[in-house]
Residue, then its C-alpha position, 0 to 999 in steps of 0.5 A: m669387344a662387348q656392349g652393355k645389356v640390361s634386362v628387367a624381370a618382374i619376379q613372381t613371389g606368390s604373395g598375392a591374394t587367393k579366393q576365400v572359400e570360407r563362409t561360402v555355402l551351397f544350399i540344395g533343396q526342394a522348391a518350385e522354380n528354377n529346378g536344377k539351376i545353380l543360382p548365386i545368392n546373397a543377403q540381397s537376393d529375392f528368394d520369392a523371385e528365385f524359387g517361387v512365392a510358395d513355401s518350400p524347404l529350400k526357401t525356408q532355409v535360405k531365408a533363415w540363413q539370410r536373417n541370421g547372417d549379415d549383409l555380406v553372406s553369399g553363396y549358391a543354391i540349387a532348387h530341385a523337384i521331389d524325386a531329384d538326384v541330389m548327388a548328381l546336383i552336387d557333382e554338377a556344382m563341382d563341375q561348374d567350379v562351385s567351391p563352397e565351404i559348407i553344403v546344406i541339404c534341406t531335405p531331411v534324411t530318413g536313415k543313417a545310410e543317407v548320412e553316410s552317403y554324404q560323408a562319402k561324397a565329402l571324401e570323394i570331393l576331397a580325393s578328386l578335387a582337393r576341395r574340403v567341404r562340410f555337410l549340414i544335413a536336415a533331419p525330420g522335426l515333429t509330426e502332428l502325432q508325436n511328443w518330444s520323447d517320441l521324436v528323440t526315439a525316432l531320430q536316434p537311429i540316424t546317427d547311431g554308430v555313424v562316423a562322419p567327421q565332415t557331416a552334421v545333422v540338424p533336426l528341424l525342431f523349429g523348422d528353419e534352424l538349419g539355415a539359421v545356424t548356417g547364417r550364424l556360421c557365415k557372419s563376418a562379425v565373428t571368425i570361423a574359429d568361433s562356435p555357433m554356441r557363442v552367446l555374444t553373437g546374439a539370439m537366433s531369429l527362428m520360426p515360432h517356438p514349437v509345441d508337441a502333440a500334447g501342447k508342450p513346448l520345446t525345452n532343453s531336456t529335449t535338445a540336450a537328449l538330442d545333443a547327446l545323440r550327436f545331433s546339432c540343436t538350439q538351446f535356451y538359458p533360464d531367465f535369459d531371453g532368446t534362443y541360442f545354439g549348441d555345438v554343431n556336432m560333427l559325427d567324428a568317432e569317439g575321442g576324435d579331434f573334429q567333433q565340433i565344426e569350428t576345429g575342423r574349419i580352422v584346419d581346413k583353412a590352413a590346409r587350403d592356404v598351405r596347398i596353394i603355397a605348396i603348388q607354387n613351390i614345386k621345383n623351386r630350387r630355393l626350397n632345398n635340402s640345406a639349412s637355408g632351404i629348410e629355413f626358407g620352407k618353414r618361413i613360406m609354409g608357415k605363413p598361413l599359420r602366422e596370418m591365422a594367429r593374428s589378433i585384433n586390438i579393440g580398445a584395451d581388449k584383444f580379439p584373438g586370432l583363429i589359432d594360437t601363435p605358432k611355435d618353433d616346432s609348429i612347422s617341420l620339413t623333412f626331405m624323404n628323398a631327393t624329390t619328396l618333401q614332407v611338411v607337417l603343420k601343427v595348428k593349436p586352437i584357442d580354448s573357450p569355455n562352454t561350461i562356466i561354474v561360479g562360486i560365491m563366498l562371503d568375505n567376513a574378514e575385518 
């Protein structure tokens, strides 16, 4: 004989939300107060209370971040003394589960070895913690005795021959553009696929326009020369008000895919999202070496790409997603053996122009 039995289980599908790393920043810089402490900061933070009322490299940059971001910006900051070990502070933040998208180093570097050490730290963090971080690093601005040409010459060795795809260097020509461009990258009104060059994002709010020892103001001739050396700088448009930014130039090798920060950011997001899905599907027997198993794998592994490609309609206009819509060949799965699955995702950015050439002709047709 038998008796009826019923059991109801809640099925885990792994379709819930995950924490958003994008737009989270970690500032590290010299300041008077709270040295060595990891402090959460956001648009409402009182930086005089956090880091002291005196001016400091850290406070200058976080205030610019606050001004040039929006009311939703958030992140962390670590103040330190002049002789602090910055690498040790980064390690401590990682140990405390601080997981930023961008780490901002407010103390200017003085040579290429320092730039390369930050690239090495990004790779170390990726290898040990699977965290994808990018470094934005300050470089020196003008001294009292320098002309603009002297500064270009002095800065040139810092990036010469450096290959550092996770690292960008921002000279402090105004003094606070490092924090300002970081705020621009964190604005919620634009996507992580948008370049900081985007003019419609608005003009930047910076310290007063700088002049050199000869009294000459900063112009595009200087910023273009620095951009050619792969520094990341402000720029101007004649007869168009405001100060804007150029590309954030990652120090990728010549011909590399990740020479601008926005291309790396979308790949990093896809990698973070698909990693969670891959972890959830370890030893999931639905993902198997059969036609239905492969189809299941393509569907779940392709979810981040489909979500990133989602566009938004604003009236009659369409604001594009982070990437182009994935195609059939954008996701491929190959079982290397009975226990190892190789997944390849192809992410296609959506092109936007940084050079627009307009021709005007007369229409004399009758």
